[in-house]
C-alpha positions as CSV (number, residue, x, y, z in Angstrom):
1,M,-134.7,-33.9,44.9
2,S,-134.0,-35.5,41.5
3,G,-130.3,-34.6,41.7
4,H,-129.6,-36.6,44.9
5,S,-128.7,-39.9,43.2
6,K,-126.8,-38.1,40.4
7,W,-124.8,-36.1,42.9
8,N,-124.0,-39.3,44.8
9,N,-122.8,-40.9,41.6
10,I,-120.6,-37.9,40.8
11,K,-119.0,-38.1,44.2
12,R,-118.4,-41.9,43.8
13,K,-116.8,-41.3,40.4
14,K,-114.4,-38.8,41.8
15,E,-113.3,-41.3,44.4
16,A,-113.3,-44.2,42.0
17,T,-110.5,-46.8,41.9
18,D,-108.5,-47.5,38.8
19,S,-110.6,-50.6,37.9
20,V,-113.9,-48.6,38.3
21,R,-112.4,-45.7,36.3
22,G,-111.6,-48.2,33.5
23,T,-115.2,-49.3,33.4
24,M,-116.4,-45.7,33.2
25,F,-114.0,-45.1,30.3
26,T,-115.4,-48.2,28.5
27,K,-119.0,-46.9,29.0
28,S,-118.1,-43.4,27.8
29,A,-116.4,-44.8,24.7
30,K,-119.6,-46.7,23.9
31,E,-121.7,-43.6,24.4
32,I,-119.4,-41.6,22.1
33,M,-119.6,-44.3,19.4
34,V,-123.4,-44.5,19.4
35,A,-123.7,-40.7,19.4
36,V,-121.3,-40.4,16.5
37,K,-123.1,-43.1,14.5
38,N,-126.5,-41.4,15.1
39,G,-125.5,-37.8,14.6
40,G,-122.0,-37.5,13.1
41,P,-118.5,-36.8,14.5
42,D,-118.7,-33.0,15.0
43,P,-119.8,-32.2,18.5
44,E,-120.9,-28.7,17.4
45,G,-123.5,-30.2,15.2
46,N,-124.3,-33.2,17.4
47,S,-125.7,-32.2,20.8
48,R,-125.7,-35.7,22.2
49,L,-122.1,-36.2,21.3
50,K,-121.2,-32.8,23.0
51,D,-122.9,-33.9,26.2
52,V,-121.2,-37.3,26.1
53,I,-117.8,-35.8,25.6
54,A,-118.4,-33.4,28.6
55,K,-119.3,-36.3,30.8
56,A,-116.3,-38.3,29.6
57,K,-114.0,-35.4,30.5
58,A,-115.8,-35.0,33.9
59,C,-114.7,-38.6,34.8
60,N,-111.1,-37.8,33.6
61,M,-111.2,-39.8,30.4
62,P,-108.1,-38.8,28.5
63,N,-108.5,-36.8,25.3
64,D,-106.7,-39.4,23.3
65,N,-109.3,-42.0,24.3
66,I,-112.1,-39.7,23.3
67,A,-110.6,-38.9,20.0
68,R,-110.0,-42.6,19.3
69,A,-113.6,-43.5,20.1
70,I,-114.9,-40.8,17.7
71,K,-112.5,-41.9,15.0
72,K,-113.5,-45.6,15.4
73,A,-117.2,-44.8,15.2
74,A,-116.7,-42.5,12.2
75,G,-114.9,-45.3,10.3
76,A,-117.2,-47.1,7.8
77,G,-118.5,-50.3,9.3
78,E,-116.0,-50.4,12.1
79,G,-116.8,-51.2,15.7
80,D,-119.7,-53.0,17.4
81,D,-123.3,-52.1,16.8
82,Y,-124.8,-51.4,20.1
83,E,-128.5,-51.5,20.8
84,E,-130.1,-49.2,23.4
85,I,-132.6,-51.0,25.7
86,L,-134.4,-49.7,28.8
87,Y,-135.1,-52.3,31.5
88,E,-137.6,-51.6,34.4
89,G,-138.1,-53.1,37.8
90,Y,-138.4,-52.5,41.6
91,G,-135.5,-52.7,44.0
92,A,-135.8,-53.6,47.7
93,G,-138.3,-51.5,49.5
94,G,-140.4,-50.9,46.4
95,V,-137.9,-48.4,44.9
96,A,-138.6,-47.9,41.2
97,V,-135.6,-48.4,39.0
98,L,-134.9,-47.7,35.3
99,V,-131.8,-49.2,33.7
100,R,-130.5,-47.8,30.4
101,T,-128.2,-50.2,28.6
102,L,-126.1,-50.2,25.4
103,T,-125.5,-53.8,24.4
104,N,-124.5,-56.0,21.5
105,N,-126.0,-59.1,23.2
106,R,-129.5,-58.5,24.6
107,N,-129.8,-62.0,26.1
108,R,-126.7,-61.6,28.1
109,T,-127.7,-58.2,29.3
110,A,-131.3,-59.1,30.2
111,G,-130.0,-62.1,32.2
112,D,-127.4,-60.0,34.1
113,I,-130.0,-57.4,35.0
114,R,-132.6,-59.9,36.1
115,H,-129.9,-61.5,38.3
116,L,-128.9,-58.2,39.9
117,F,-132.6,-57.4,40.8
118,D,-133.2,-60.9,42.2
119,K,-130.0,-61.1,44.2
120,H,-130.6,-57.8,46.0
121,G,-134.2,-58.1,47.0
122,G,-135.9,-56.7,43.9
123,N,-137.6,-57.9,40.7
124,M,-137.3,-57.0,37.1
125,G,-140.7,-56.0,35.5
126,V,-142.1,-55.7,32.0
127,S,-141.9,-52.6,29.8
128,G,-144.1,-49.9,31.3
129,S,-144.2,-51.3,34.8
130,V,-142.0,-48.5,36.2
131,S,-141.6,-45.8,33.5
132,F,-144.9,-44.2,34.3
133,L,-143.4,-43.1,37.6
134,F,-140.9,-40.9,35.7
135,H,-141.1,-38.0,33.3
136,E,-138.6,-36.5,30.9
137,K,-136.7,-33.5,32.1
138,G,-133.4,-31.7,31.6
139,T,-131.3,-31.7,34.7
140,I,-128.2,-29.6,35.2
141,L,-126.0,-29.9,38.4
142,I,-123.6,-27.2,39.4
143,D,-121.1,-27.6,42.3
144,S,-122.0,-25.0,44.9
145,E,-118.5,-24.9,46.2
146,E,-117.4,-23.5,42.8
147,Y,-120.2,-21.0,42.7
148,D,-121.1,-19.8,46.2
149,D,-123.5,-17.0,45.2
150,E,-126.8,-18.9,45.2
151,E,-128.9,-16.0,44.2
152,T,-126.8,-15.2,41.1
153,V,-126.9,-18.8,39.9
154,M,-130.6,-19.0,40.5
155,M,-131.3,-15.8,38.6
156,D,-129.0,-16.8,35.7
157,A,-130.8,-20.2,35.5
158,L,-134.3,-18.7,35.5
159,E,-133.4,-16.0,33.0
160,A,-132.0,-18.7,30.7
161,G,-135.4,-20.4,30.8
162,A,-135.1,-23.0,33.5
163,E,-138.3,-24.5,34.9
164,D,-137.0,-24.9,38.5
165,F,-134.0,-24.2,40.7
166,T,-133.1,-26.0,44.0
167,A,-130.1,-25.5,46.3
168,E,-129.1,-28.8,48.0
169,E,-126.1,-29.6,50.1
170,G,-123.1,-29.4,47.9
171,Y,-124.8,-28.6,44.6
172,Y,-127.5,-26.6,42.8
173,E,-130.0,-28.5,40.7
174,I,-131.5,-26.8,37.6
175,Q,-134.5,-28.4,35.9
176,T,-135.8,-27.7,32.4
177,A,-138.6,-28.7,30.2
178,P,-137.2,-31.2,27.6
179,Q,-137.5,-28.8,24.7
180,D,-135.6,-26.1,26.6
181,Y,-132.7,-28.2,27.8
182,Y,-130.2,-27.3,25.2
183,S,-131.0,-23.6,25.1
184,V,-130.7,-23.3,28.9
185,K,-127.5,-25.3,28.9
186,D,-126.0,-23.1,26.1
187,A,-127.1,-19.9,27.9
188,L,-125.4,-21.0,31.1
189,T,-122.3,-22.2,29.2
190,A,-122.1,-18.7,27.6
191,K,-122.0,-17.3,31.2
192,K,-118.9,-19.5,31.8
193,Y,-120.7,-22.0,34.1
194,V,-119.0,-25.4,34.3
195,F,-121.5,-28.3,35.0
196,A,-120.9,-31.2,37.4
197,D,-123.5,-33.0,35.3
198,A,-126.0,-32.2,32.6
199,S,-128.4,-34.7,31.1
200,L,-131.8,-35.1,29.4
201,G,-133.7,-38.1,30.8
202,P,-136.1,-39.6,33.3
203,V,-136.8,-37.8,36.6
204,P,-139.0,-39.3,39.3
205,I,-142.5,-37.9,39.7
206,T,-142.8,-39.3,43.2
207,W,-140.2,-40.6,45.7
208,T,-140.0,-43.7,47.8
209,H,-138.6,-43.3,51.3
210,V,-136.8,-46.3,52.9
211,D,-136.4,-46.4,56.7
212,D,-134.9,-49.9,57.2
213,R,-131.0,-50.0,57.2
214,E,-130.9,-53.5,55.8
215,T,-133.1,-52.5,52.8
216,E,-130.9,-49.4,52.3
217,E,-127.8,-51.7,52.2
218,M,-129.5,-54.0,49.6
219,L,-130.3,-51.0,47.4
220,D,-126.8,-49.5,47.7
221,K,-125.3,-52.9,46.8
222,M,-127.6,-53.4,43.8
223,L,-126.9,-49.9,42.4
224,E,-123.2,-50.3,43.0
225,K,-123.2,-53.6,41.0
226,M,-125.3,-52.1,38.3
227,E,-122.8,-49.3,37.9
228,E,-120.0,-51.9,37.5
229,N,-121.8,-53.8,34.7
230,D,-120.3,-52.9,31.3
231,D,-123.6,-53.0,29.5
232,I,-125.4,-50.6,31.9
233,Q,-124.9,-47.0,31.0
234,E,-127.2,-45.2,33.5
235,V,-129.5,-46.2,36.4
236,F,-132.4,-43.9,37.4
237,N,-134.4,-44.5,40.6
238,N,-136.9,-42.8,42.9
239,W,-135.1,-43.6,46.2
240,D,-135.4,-40.6,48.5
241,N,-131.9,-41.0,50.1
């Protein structure tokens, strides 16, 4: 279930307009710069950078842009210093939402996120008000159209040390314990698997079902506007959609 929102995001990114794609490139560049400053410019020795580069390429970010972001971050004292802040709240229908940001102006970002919650039937909460509904997991998504032998993918994932495997419409979801994420990912990469998405982060413990169409539309609009915000890197939610 945890892959639903991720898979929907992937499909939206594939269909993105030029303006939305530009926003995705900006966010990827920020992620790359933060990863480089925290762990160095060599992706082979910096697992976070390696993941970020893979995601940037998945949204068709040009290699020149990736190289430029790495070079800028590696330069002494160059570029903005971004602060990573996690905001929490509830969307319409009581859906729990975690918003991960990278910002150089926390007052601007907090105001923008509060406005997005309020405008679309939700409310921003204090730290800890929502995070207890999530736990840290590794999540790997593989396009089932690219690998149609479900049993083989499942066996490869479990042999690599995955905690769980689920086949959903359009994709396979592989879940790992946090400490096993990189070893499972590396083992599957060695078997030539290409991932639609791979990340280590919050996964819902419980899910919230929404029956009302108006509420669904408010949630859709809020999540769409959050994705368009330059300061917001990722949004996690427990909407069972």
